[in-house]
N, C-alpha and C positions, 0 to 999 in steps of 0.2 A: 716379382720373377723379372728381369732385368729383356730389352729386348734385345738381339744380335746389337743391330745400332748404334746405340747405344756405347755396346763395350768395344766395337769397330772402329766410334771416333775419340775413342780416348784410351786408342794403343800405343802402349809404352814403346817410342822409337828403338830402333836399334843402333842407330848411329847416329854419332853430333848433329848432321850434315841433317838427318832427319828430325831432329831434333829443334833445330834452328828453323828449321822448315812449316815444321807443324807448329813452332810460335810466331810466328810471322803470319803463317795462315789464323789463329787467332788471333792475335794484334788486329789486322787487317778486318773479322769479321770482331769485331768488337768495336771497332773506329765506326766504321758504318754503319750497326746499331747507333751510334751514336748521331748519328747522322742524320739519320732518319727523326731521333726524338728530336734532337733538336728542331729539325725542319716542323715535325707536327708543334712544336710549342710553339713556334712561330704561328702558324696556322693559329692557332686559338687565339694567341696574345691578337693577332690584326681581326679576327675576329670580332672579337670585343670591344674592339674600338670603334667611335663614331666617323661618322663619313666626313665629319670637319677634319675631326684629327689627324686621318689619316691622309687629307689633302693637304693640310699643313704639315706634316713630315712630307710630303713628297716635293712641295715649293720652298722648305729649307733643304731639300738635299741638294734641288736644283743650285740656288742660290749656290750653296759651299761650291761645287761642284764650278760655278762658273769660278768664284775665287781664289781658287785652286788654280787653274788655268789659268788665268791673269798674273797669277805669285810667279806661278812657272814662266812666263814669257817675260818675266819682268829678270828673275832671274838670270834667264838667259843671256840676255843682252848684258848685263853686270858682266854675266864672265868674260864676254867679248870682248866688254872696255877693257876689263881687269890685263887681259891676254895681251889686246893691241899695246895699253900702257907699258906692260913690264916688258915687252920685245923693243919697245922706244928708250926706255933708260938701259939696259941693257946692251 
């Protein structure tokens, strides 16, 4: 015997707008469940890692962040130079 809640949740929509809304709600619900499952997997993964590995990953991430920051700074400076040179040639 089915409960009323199950029947009400899967009620056939009467209009196209209701159908679209119902589909979007289902999509959001599945996305939320996927995010939660992913979060759990990440927690399990990091719980299985040794403290040395965690520390190493943290250090590498910090180092990469600094490298990217420097690269962006250099790119900005180069863009300014190119603009200046282009305006002088024109």
